[in-house]
N, C-alpha and C positions, 0 to 999 in steps of 0.2 A: 170053087171048092178048094183050089190050091191055097188061096189067101186064107180061107177059113182054117184049113189044116195047119198052115204055118203059124197062125195066131194061137191056135190051141197048144201047139208044141212050145211056143215061146212062153205062154202062161205057165205051163207045167215046169219049164226050166227055171223061171223066176221064182216060183214057189219052192222049188228044191234048194236054190241058192240062198234064199232068205232064211231058211231054217238052219244054215250052217252045216259044216261038214261034221260027220260023226267022228272021224279020226284025221289028224294032221300027219303029214309026212315026217319021217325021222329027222331030216335036215331042218325042217321048219321048227320042230320041237326043240332041237338043240339050240338053234339060234334064239328062240324065245326064252330058253333058260338063261342064256348069256345076257340078252338085252334087257330082260325084265328088271333085274336088280339095279342095273345102271339107269334105266328109265325111271325107277322109283327114286333114286338119289337125285336125279336132275329135276324130277317133278317136285320132290320135297324142298330142294334148294330154291326152286323157282317160287314156290308158295311162300317160303320164309322171306325171300327178297321182296316179294310183293307185299307181304304183311309189314315188313320193315319200312318199306317206302310209304305205305299207307300210315303207319304209326308216326313216321317222321313228319309227314304233312299234318297229321292230327296234332302232334306235339307243337309244331310251329303255330298252328291255329290256337291251341291252348295257351302257349307262351304269349302270343299276341294279345289274347283276351286278358291274361294275367297282368300284362303291362298296362293295358287300358284300365283295368280295375284298380291297380296300384295308383295310377294317376288320379282316378276319381277319389280314392281314399285320401291321397295327399291333399287334394283340393278341399275335401270335407274337413280334414284335420286343420288346415289353414283357416277355414271359416270358423271352426270351433275356437282356435287360438285367438283369432281376431275378436270374436264375440266375448271371450273370456277377458281379453285385454280391455275391451270397451267397458265391460262390467266393473273391472278393477278400477279403471280410471274414474268411472262414475261414482264408485264407492269413495274414492279418495276425494273427489270434488264435494261429495256430501259431507265428509268429515271436515273439510276446509270450510264449508258453509257454516257448520256448527261453530267452528273457531271464529269465523267472521262475525257471527251473531254475538259471541262473547266480546270480541273487540268493539263491536258497535255499541254494546251496552256500556263498555268502559271507554268512551270516546276520547278520554284525555290521553290515551296512548296512541302512538303511531304504530302501524302494523304493515307487514308485507308477507306474501306467500313465497315459497321456495320449494325446489325439488332436491332430493338426495342424489348426489353424484358419486359417492364412494363411502366405504366404511372400513373399519379395522377388521383384522382377522377374527374369525369366530362367527357363530350364528347370531349372537346378540348385537343389537345396535346400542352398544354402550358409548361409542364414539363414531361420528360420521361427518361427512363433508356435504355442504349444500352449495347451490349455484348463485348465491347472492353475497355481497360483501359491502365494503365501505362505499363503493360507488352507488349502491342502492340505499345507503343510510344505515346499514347494520353496524352496531357498535358492540364491543365486548360487554358481556353481562346481559345481553338481550334474552328475554324469555322465549323459549321454543315450545310449541304445543301443536296439537291437532285437534280434531273434533272429539276425540276420546278423552283427552286430558293432557296433563303436563308431561312433556318429553324431557326437557332439560334447559340448558342455557348455552349461549355462544361463549367460547373461551378463547377463540383465536379468529382474527379477521384479516382477510386479504382484500384486494381491489374488487374482485368479482367472485369471491368464494369466502366461506367461513367454516370453521370447525365447531361442532356441537358436542358437548359432553352431557350424557343423559343421566337421569336420576337413578338408573340401575347400576351405574358405574360405582365401584367401591370408594372412589374419591369424592362422590357427591353426597350432599345431605340437604334435607328439606325440612323447614319448619311447617308443621301442620296443625289443624284444628279439626275436631270431630264435627261433621256436618250436623249431627243430631243435637249436639250440645257444644256451643262455641267456647265454653269454659274449659273444655278438655283439650289441652294442647300438648305438643311434644315434637320430637324430631325423628325422622327416618333417614336411612342411608342405603345405598346400593350394595349389592353383593357380587357383581360381576367384575372380574379382573380382565385386563387386556389379554386377548388371545384365547379366552376360554371357549370351549366347544360344547356342543349339546351333551347333556348328561353330567357335566362337571358342576353345574349350578342351575338353580331353579328360576332365577331372574326376579325373585321376590325382594321386597324391601324389609329391612329389620329396623326396629327403633324402640323408643320408650316414651312413656307419658310423664309429664312433669309432676302431676298430682298422682301419688300412689293410690289414692282413694277413688280415682276416676272409674266410674262403672261403665267401661266400654264393653261392647259385645262383638262377637263374630258377625260380620256382615255390615258393621258400621262403616260408613263412607268417610274418607278423609279428603280435605281440601287444603290448599295453601293458606297459611294464616296471615301472610303479608308481613311477617316479622323478619323475613330474610330477603334475599335478592329477588324472590319471585312475587308477582302481584297476588293480591288476595283473591280467593274464590275459585282457583283452578282445580279441577278434580285431580286427585293423586291416585287413589285406589281404595280398596276396602279391606278391612281387617279379616284375616282368615284364621288367626290363632292368637290367643292371649295367654301369657305366661306370667305368673307371680310366684317367685321363689321366696322362701322365708328369710334367707340370708341376704336378699337383695332389697334395697329400698324402693327402687323404681319398678313399675309394671312394664314388661316388655311385650312387644307385639310383632307379628309377622303379617306383612301387607302384600296383597296381590295388586300390581299396578293396573290402572284402567287401560293404559296404552299397551298394544301388542309390540313388544320390543324385539320381536323376530322379523317384523315386516313393517318398515316405514318407507314411504315413497315421497309423500308431500308433507310439508310442515308449514306452520304459521309462526311468524316471529313478531313479538311485541317488544318495541324498543322502550327502555326505561325513560 
């Protein structure tokens, strides 16, 4: 009975204490007023520090991932560049193959391939240097071309280098004939001066026809006539404009070259 009575009393006391007190004492209330704001500050500061630490670790993880992604992007960019270079080299080899076919058809000439090693200022390849010279059999006046057509001629030769002046240079001129009618002949010359930059010139050839009655048309293709230092039959370009003024005897033309004179990497040299 005593144990049962004590158990009942303890259960009643536990129930009363779990419900909380209806009123706290004045000292406890005063201490609570003082401690609560301070506790709030410490709690907020602790949360901020915890969030900051978590953010710092998250930032480190994100930074690490970004670095890894950048490395992957760099690797992909390098692969793209390598593939692009491979394609460019393949295109150059294809143009050289066209030039080789020309040289094979004209077997009486000696020929050699070369790479561009430098050029004058400006965007146009009106003068440039190649990596072959007298040691390889190159002589002054040799014809320079690629698979697209006529580039120019060698005007200066060293032991293992040569300088080329192209047909777009204003000091160059080429005798031509119209592919459609070999009776129509004339002369074209370049328009690019040394050091000219993009926008200052178009890189076209200007010239005239010997016969003022020649019925040439826009789109007519021109080839070397063989009457000058260049061998016969090399593509020069196509006519993009024909002008006939009443006070001028000769018919003038504007010609777009076959060769892209803003990008030349490999060339083919035919020795005379």
